[in-house]
DRENVEXVEX-937089 format. One record per residue (C-alpha): x, z, y; residue number from 0; residue in one letter. Coordinates in nm, 3 decimals, always signed. Each point is the difference from the previous one (the first is absolute). Last residue first. Example, Ala and Ser with C-alpha at 12.3 -4.5 7.8 and 13.67 -1.06 7.14 Angstrom:
<sites>
- +1.367, +0.714, -0.106, 1, S;
- -0.137, +0.066, -0.344, 0, A;
</sites>
This chain:
<sites>
- +10.115, +8.874, +8.382, 111, F;
- +0.187, -0.168, +0.288, 110, S;
- -0.134, +0.247, +0.258, 109, P;
- +0.196, +0.285, -0.158, 108, D;
- -0.168, +0.336, +0.057, 107, W;
- +0.221, +0.310, +0.004, 106, F;
- -0.179, +0.335, -0.035, 105, H;
- +0.154, +0.121, -0.328, 104, Q;
- +0.334, -0.159, +0.083, 103, D;
- +0.020, +0.191, +0.332, 102, F;
- -0.059, +0.341, -0.159, 101, N;
- +0.057, +0.160, +0.341, 100, L;
- -0.043, -0.223, +0.305, 99, V;
- +0.251, +0.081, +0.275, 98, K;
- -0.061, +0.135, +0.351, 97, D;
- +0.179, +0.327, -0.085, 96, D;
- -0.241, +0.054, -0.290, 95, E;
- -0.307, -0.214, -0.060, 94, I;
- -0.251, +0.032, -0.282, 93, K;
- -0.245, -0.286, -0.037, 92, I;
- -0.358, +0.112, -0.061, 91, G;
- -0.171, -0.251, +0.229, 90, E;
- -0.036, +0.256, +0.281, 89, N;
- +0.374, +0.064, -0.039, 88, K;
- +0.062, -0.367, +0.080, 87, L;
- -0.213, +0.019, +0.315, 86, L;
- +0.171, +0.324, +0.102, 85, Q;
- +0.350, -0.146, -0.038, 84, R;
- -0.094, -0.304, +0.208, 83, M;
- -0.162, +0.221, +0.266, 82, L;
- +0.292, +0.242, +0.048, 81, N;
- +0.202, -0.201, +0.253, 80, P;
- -0.318, -0.053, +0.206, 79, S;
- -0.080, -0.341, +0.147, 78, G;
- +0.050, -0.165, -0.340, 77, F;
- +0.309, -0.206, +0.084, 76, H;
- +0.239, +0.294, -0.032, 75, H;
- -0.081, +0.038, -0.370, 74, K;
- +0.144, -0.339, -0.095, 73, G;
- +0.303, +0.138, -0.187, 72, T;
- -0.213, +0.215, -0.229, 71, L;
- +0.268, +0.019, -0.271, 70, V;
- -0.093, -0.112, -0.351, 69, G;
- +0.351, -0.119, -0.082, 68, N;
- -0.092, -0.368, +0.029, 67, R;
- -0.162, +0.057, +0.341, 66, N;
- -0.364, +0.091, +0.039, 65, V;
- -0.329, -0.192, +0.019, 64, V;
- -0.317, +0.201, -0.076, 63, R;
- -0.031, +0.123, +0.361, 62, H;
- -0.079, -0.359, +0.102, 61, A;
- -0.351, +0.033, -0.147, 60, P;
- -0.132, -0.268, +0.241, 59, L;
- -0.294, +0.131, +0.205, 58, S;
- +0.203, -0.012, +0.324, 57, P;
- +0.032, -0.379, -0.028, 56, D;
- +0.192, -0.180, +0.279, 55, S;
- +0.135, +0.297, +0.194, 54, A;
- +0.088, +0.220, -0.298, 53, H;
- +0.119, -0.303, -0.195, 52, S;
- +0.292, -0.067, +0.234, 51, H;
- +0.228, +0.256, -0.166, 50, N;
- -0.112, -0.125, -0.343, 49, M;
- +0.091, -0.357, +0.089, 48, A;
- +0.338, +0.116, +0.126, 47, W;
- +0.057, +0.184, -0.327, 46, G;
- -0.093, -0.314, -0.196, 45, V;
- +0.262, -0.184, +0.209, 44, M;
- +0.252, +0.269, -0.095, 43, R;
- -0.078, -0.052, -0.368, 42, S;
- +0.063, -0.375, +0.038, 41, S;
- +0.283, -0.055, -0.248, 40, G;
- -0.234, -0.039, -0.299, 39, R;
- -0.210, -0.262, +0.178, 38, S;
- -0.214, -0.130, -0.287, 37, G;
- -0.309, +0.179, +0.132, 36, L;
- +0.011, +0.242, -0.293, 35, F;
- +0.365, +0.071, +0.079, 34, A;
- -0.084, +0.085, +0.363, 33, A;
- -0.283, +0.232, -0.110, 32, I;
- +0.225, +0.176, -0.251, 31, A;
- +0.272, +0.029, +0.265, 30, G;
- -0.225, +0.166, +0.259, 29, Y;
- -0.101, +0.248, -0.267, 28, T;
- -0.317, +0.097, -0.181, 27, T;
- -0.218, +0.310, -0.011, 26, I;
- -0.293, +0.119, -0.209, 25, R;
- -0.278, +0.255, +0.050, 24, G;
- -0.256, -0.262, +0.104, 23, Y;
- +0.101, -0.340, -0.135, 22, P;
- +0.222, -0.236, +0.198, 21, I;
- -0.208, -0.318, +0.043, 20, E;
- -0.034, +0.021, +0.381, 19, R;
- +0.381, +0.016, +0.015, 18, V;
- +0.018, -0.338, -0.174, 17, I;
- -0.227, -0.171, +0.254, 16, A;
- +0.194, +0.171, +0.283, 15, Y;
- +0.329, -0.151, -0.123, 14, V;
- -0.157, -0.347, -0.017, 13, K;
- -0.132, +0.044, +0.355, 12, E;
- +0.348, +0.105, +0.120, 11, F;
- +0.153, -0.311, -0.159, 10, F;
- -0.259, -0.222, +0.173, 9, T;
- +0.069, +0.162, +0.337, 8, H;
- +0.376, -0.040, -0.050, 7, T;
- -0.049, -0.365, -0.098, 6, S;
- -0.210, -0.062, +0.310, 5, N;
- +0.233, +0.179, +0.244, 4, Q;
- +0.316, -0.177, -0.106, 3, N;
- +0.263, +0.175, -0.205, 2, H;
- +0.060, -0.246, -0.276, 1, P;
- +0.004, +0.160, -0.346, 0, M;
</sites>
């Protein structure tokens, strides 16, 4: 994907549209979003979009996006390092050592 400002903005908006669809009590991964968008190698770009989401759309359920192992890698972008974990716990997702327990049970695949 070309890295000009318009294409990056468009990619970020596509990421945010998918994140808005993640059901309450479920999580997805940067890679699953990238694959759904046809950019399988763009997990890092999805991460950048999520990091910027707090400024552009604070209502976005960004806490529902974790890495492929269920680790809360984006937790430092929530203002408080405990906020992402707390938001997930509020939705019934158990977290231990900043990692989602029962990952497969909570995983939501945007392509289904």
